[in-house]
C-alpha positions, 0 to 999 in steps of 0.5 A: 853429324847433328840431328835437330828436330828430325833433320840431320846436318853435317858440319865440316867446315861451315862452323859459323852455321853451328848455333847450338850444342847439347852435350848434357848427361854424357859423362864428359870430363876435362876442361871446356874446349877453348875452340868452343869460344871460337864458334861466334854464332853459337846461341846455346850450349848445354854441358850440364850433368857431366864431370867437367873440371877446370875454369870457365873460359875467361873469353866467354864474353866474346860469344856475343849472340849467346842466349842459353848457357847451362854448365850446372852439375859439373866440377868447375872451380874458381870465379865466374869470368868477368866477361860474362857481364858483357853477354847482353843477349843471355836469357838463361844461365845455370851455373848451379852445383859446381865449385865456383867461388867469389863475387858474381860479376856485376851486370844488369844481365847476371843480377836479373837471373834467379838465385837458383842459377848460382846455388850449390857454389861458394858465390856471393853478391847479387842476386844471392842474399849472401853478402861478400866477406870483408876481405874483398877490398873492391866490394868494400869500397863500393859499399863504403861509397854507397854509405857515404852517398846515402849520408850526403843525400840525407844531409841534402834533404835536411839542409833543404828543409832548414833553408825552406823553414828559415826563408818561410819564417823570415818572410812571414815573420817580418810580415807578422811583426812589421805592420808597415811591411804588412800593409805595403805587401797587401796594398801591392797585392790589391794593385796586382 
């Protein structure tokens, strides 16, 4: 039985219609049930303020219409699953005050959330201001690539400025010092 906005609903076999669950502040313990991921139509779930442990299910990204996730104030550990980055409809996320660690997966969605959504964990990466350690090889390569790209961009602009200066003074200098070229150039301009 589910009571929502004064209406009572009983869900037996039509779990596809089940779009929301709020199990917050119930002193629940153990792992998140794997069967929860099978609820493809689920738009929001709130398991905050419980004693849930274990890892956040890796295949949470299969819940394509998920808009609201609150797993704050539990005992979840390990990393945030990479599949979180595929949740493009997610508009609210709260993973604060757990034992999560590692790098926050890169996605437009996850980096747009407020840093308070991730506080109280041992996480690093955007949107947090905590840089990831040098032990993370993948992240280091990304930073190294960014730095080398930055150097290449700087050299591009420097070479462009040098090229402009040489060609400008090559044309103007020859007109300045070669009287016959200067006269020919101005006659050409007068005819045009």
